[in-house]
BAFI-3210 file (N, C-alpha, C; in Angstrom, 3 decimals, decimal comma, padded with zeros to 6 digits):
// residues 110
n [1|2|3|4|5|6|7|8|9|10|11|12|13|14|15|16|17|18|19|20|21|22|23|24|25|26|27|28|29|30|31|32|33|34|35|36|37|38|39|40|41|42|43|44|45|46|47|48|49|50|51|52|53|54|55|56|57|58|59|60|61|62|63|64|65|66|67|68|69|70|71|72|73|74|75|76|77|78|79|80|81|82|83|84|85|86|87|88|89|90|91|92|93|94|95|96|97|98|99|100|101|102|103|104|105|106|107|108|109|110]
n.u [045,026|044,685|041,496|040,692|042,456|041,633|039,126|039,780|040,788|038,439|036,880|038,386|038,112|035,353|035,070|036,537|034,977|032,452|033,146|033,779|031,337|030,018|031,722|031,256|029,039|026,315|026,835|027,670|030,215|032,924|035,459|035,336|032,976|033,706|035,490|033,715|032,071|034,015|035,220|033,067|032,484|034,878|034,887|032,573|033,212|035,506|034,356|032,659|034,538|035,501|033,319|033,320|034,772|034,483|031,835|028,874|027,338|029,108|031,234|029,904|029,108|031,573|032,541|030,571|030,519|033,194|033,323|031,395|032,567|035,067|034,277|032,935|035,070|036,577|034,707|034,649|037,222|037,458|035,017|034,152|032,063|030,790|030,017|027,292|026,793|024,884|025,261|027,949|027,812|026,175|027,844|029,848|028,488|028,114|030,767|031,327|029,568|030,632|033,099|032,277|031,174|033,507|035,168|033,764|031,715|030,682|030,226|032,079|033,945|036,329]
n.v [042,076|044,091|044,411|046,701|048,618|048,746|049,780|052,332|053,404|053,296|055,129|057,448|057,734|058,139|060,520|062,323|062,208|063,128|065,673|066,843|067,165|069,690|071,327|070,250|071,475|070,626|068,552|069,825|070,600|069,100|067,951|067,964|066,470|063,990|063,226|062,890|060,710|058,701|058,579|057,753|055,291|053,846|053,940|052,426|049,961|049,251|049,186|047,038|044,976|045,139|044,367|041,668|040,578|042,178|042,920|044,160|046,239|047,345|048,128|050,016|051,875|052,886|053,879|055,777|057,456|058,422|059,594|061,670|063,390|063,993|065,119|067,340|068,735|069,317|070,903|073,084|074,130|074,488|075,587|077,316|076,634|076,615|074,504|074,625|074,636|072,530|070,810|070,105|068,785|066,624|065,313|064,609|062,719|060,755|059,973|059,003|056,830|055,144|054,621|053,224|050,923|049,828|049,465|048,009|046,336|043,074|042,630|044,040|043,089|042,030]
n.w [005,316|008,216|009,681|011,071|010,167|007,519|008,054|008,996|006,619|005,099|006,502|006,084|003,282|003,092|004,536|002,969|000,627|001,566|002,452|000,042|-001,135|-000,855|-002,341|-004,834|-005,777|-006,136|-007,904|-010,211|-010,761|-012,186|-011,125|-008,166|-008,019|-009,094|-007,122|-004,984|-005,859|-006,325|-003,788|-002,106|-003,327|-002,880|-000,064|000,643|-000,518|000,951|003,520|003,157|003,054|005,641|007,272|007,012|009,040|011,314|013,515|011,990|013,158|014,993|013,322|011,746|013,671|014,542|012,103|011,320|013,573|013,770|011,263|011,443|013,349|012,126|009,634|010,588|011,767|009,463|008,131|009,810|009,425|006,564|005,646|007,526|009,233|012,177|014,813|017,173|020,784|021,525|019,288|019,579|022,049|021,338|019,495|021,242|022,786|020,849|020,388|022,946|022,984|020,979|022,162|024,463|023,290|022,137|024,356|026,367|025,393|024,477|021,848|020,498|018,735|019,667]
ca.u [045,205|043,910|040,166|040,589|043,182|040,703|038,066|040,349|040,821|037,047|036,471|039,069|037,487|034,021|035,237|036,932|033,811|031,438|033,669|033,774|029,963|029,736|032,517|030,720|027,948|025,209|027,392|027,851|031,652|033,414|036,524|034,812|031,958|034,442|036,013|032,584|031,681|035,137|035,387|032,007|032,669|035,977|034,473|031,648|033,940|036,332|033,467|032,228|035,608|035,603|032,245|033,563|035,364|034,035|030,371|028,421|026,911|030,313|031,945|029,140|029,172|032,893|032,614|029,722|030,955|034,434|032,992|030,711|033,541|036,072|033,634|032,687|036,347|036,912|033,757|035,106|038,437|037,309|033,781|033,857|030,786|031,098|028,878|026,912|026,989|024,159|025,900|029,169|027,412|025,710|029,016|030,506|027,742|028,417|032,115|031,210|028,917|031,608|034,086|031,643|031,112|034,853|035,818|033,039|030,725|031,147|030,076|033,082|034,843|037,632]
ca.v [043,365|044,246|044,983|048,059|049,489|048,947|050,670|053,690|053,831|053,527|056,390|058,536|057,895|058,717|061,906|063,091|062,293|063,994|067,038|067,347|067,380|071,124|071,840|069,745|072,395|069,856|067,746|070,640|070,783|067,727|067,398|067,570|065,423|062,736|062,918|062,392|059,376|057,790|058,426|056,904|053,937|053,245|053,786|051,299|048,735|048,932|048,811|045,677|044,078|045,202|043,633|040,228|040,137|043,039|042,993|045,294|047,335|047,959|048,804|051,196|052,857|053,535|054,604|056,970|058,358|059,096|060,436|062,887|064,270|064,457|066,026|068,590|069,448|069,862|071,981|074,247|074,661|074,906|076,315|078,186|076,207|076,351|073,881|075,227|073,776|071,262|069,951|069,570|067,808|065,444|064,604|064,012|061,508|059,755|059,473|058,190|055,577|054,309|054,190|052,197|049,694|049,276|049,108|047,125|045,462|041,787|042,650|044,950|042,448|041,736]
ca.w [005,966|009,439|009,431|011,619|009,243|006,406|008,543|008,993|005,216|004,696|007,131|005,375|001,963|003,302|004,976|001,778|-000,256|002,168|002,466|-001,332|-001,597|-000,974|-003,465|-006,105|-006,165|-006,684|-008,989|-011,420|-010,952|-012,448|-010,260|-006,853|-008,199|-009,246|-005,790|-004,192|-006,330|-006,087|-002,342|-001,566|-003,844|-002,129|001,332|000,791|-000,834|002,118|004,618|002,853|003,479|007,106|007,946|006,944|010,309|012,414|013,507|011,182|014,029|015,560|012,232|011,337|014,764|014,476|010,833|011,326|014,640|013,354|010,112|011,912|014,002|011,161|008,675|011,311|011,886|008,142|007,840|010,577|008,795|005,169|005,349|008,670|009,806|013,580|015,499|018,444|021,950|021,435|018,297|020,185|023,064|020,620|018,974|022,404|023,134|019,827|020,691|024,159|022,613|020,269|023,159|025,304|022,495|021,963|025,623|027,275|024,780|023,949|020,390|019,986|017,780|020,293]
c.u [044,257|042,585|040,055|041,398|042,314|039,574|038,552|040,389|039,416|036,539|037,102|038,426|036,117|034,115|035,639|035,724|032,761|031,893|033,662|032,363|029,654|030,470|031,991|029,576|026,805|025,606|027,471|029,327|032,302|034,437|036,003|033,762|032,611|035,014|034,910|032,261|032,781|035,306|034,330|032,131|033,751|035,571|033,566|032,318|034,778|035,468|032,932|033,273|035,695|034,558|032,320|034,082|034,930|032,510|029,889|027,999|028,091|031,057|031,223|029,154|030,493|032,984|031,798|030,150|032,207|034,168|032,337|031,710|034,533|035,478|033,344|033,964|036,755|035,976|034,119|036,267|038,158|036,092|033,356|032,474|031,062|029,878|028,577|027,066|026,177|024,769|027,168|028,850|026,942|026,867|029,799|029,819|027,993|029,786|032,079|030,575|029,859|032,653|033,525|031,568|032,489|035,445|035,092|032,052|031,374|031,023|031,100|034,090|036,209|037,922]
c.v [043,441|044,962|046,412|049,060|049,771|049,899|052,117|054,234|054,123|054,845|057,568|058,790|058,549|060,178|062,796|063,291|063,252|065,445|067,664|067,628|068,857|071,718|071,360|070,608|071,639|069,030|068,513|070,907|069,400|067,191|067,044|066,468|064,055|062,282|062,337|060,949|058,352|057,519|057,535|055,459|053,192|052,973|052,575|049,968|048,294|048,502|047,397|044,644|044,004|044,313|042,126|039,712|040,958|043,077|044,284|046,485|048,089|048,740|050,089|052,267|053,614|054,414|055,890|057,960|059,129|060,033|061,737|063,876|064,837|065,411|067,368|069,406|070,068|071,008|073,255|074,922|075,253|075,774|077,270|077,904|075,738|075,718|074,592|074,202|072,485|070,294|069,316|068,528|066,511|064,633|063,951|062,727|060,392|059,135|058,579|056,838|054,624|053,782|053,082|050,871|049,036|048,760|048,022|046,167|044,175|041,733|043,572|044,339|042,118|040,262]
c.w [007,168|009,155|009,956|010,800|008,013|006,812|008,578|007,566|004,693|005,256|006,390|004,014|002,089|003,695|003,798|000,867|000,292|002,164|001,079|-001,855|-001,807|-002,176|-004,814|-006,630|-006,845|-007,884|-010,310|-011,707|-011,053|-011,446|-008,867|-006,943|-008,345|-007,908|-004,904|-004,584|-006,045|-004,588|-001,725|-002,059|-003,084|-000,681|001,515|000,459|000,369|003,303|004,398|003,240|005,002|007,762|007,747|008,282|011,518|012,371|012,835|012,051|014,622|014,485|011,850|012,414|014,731|013,234|010,886|012,401|014,273|012,192|010,515|012,490|012,987|010,118|009,338|011,440|010,546|007,761|008,610|009,851|007,416|004,885|006,462|009,257|011,231|014,260|016,812|019,575|021,872|020,411|018,872|021,253|022,402|020,063|020,105|022,836|022,119|020,095|021,925|023,838|021,899|021,254|024,043|024,554|022,425|023,270|026,409|026,629|024,287|022,431|019,732|019,042|018,336|020,206]
res [m|n|a|y|l|l|l|i|l|a|i|a|a|e|v|v|a|t|s|a|l|k|a|s|a|g|f|t|r|p|a|p|s|l|l|v|v|t|g|y|g|l|a|f|w|l|l|g|l|v|v|k|t|v|p|v|g|v|a|y|a|i|w|s|g|a|g|i|v|l|v|t|l|l|a|i|v|f|y|r|q|i|p|d|l|p|a|l|l|g|m|g|l|i|i|a|g|v|a|i|i|q|l|w|s|n|s|g|g|h]
***
């Protein structure tokens, strides 16, 4: 399977797990807690497969950058946690950094 497809799946699992953390109420609610543990386990397993072919720094930059943005979007929708301007600017810089790595860096795994 394509490493970047696995990376997308790893990101999705991590985003689900992170988003379920609040609902787990400190791991006192079983269903969300199971989602957190399962999601993180799947995310790290998939990321382990990804770094067999994609440089670890590149994979982690994409994973963490996409995760930050996607978790923020879900937090806006589900928890009404609206980021302020500095937070949005910071996320924009993270996205720009990932784009620079993918578009122009020789370590981008191309």
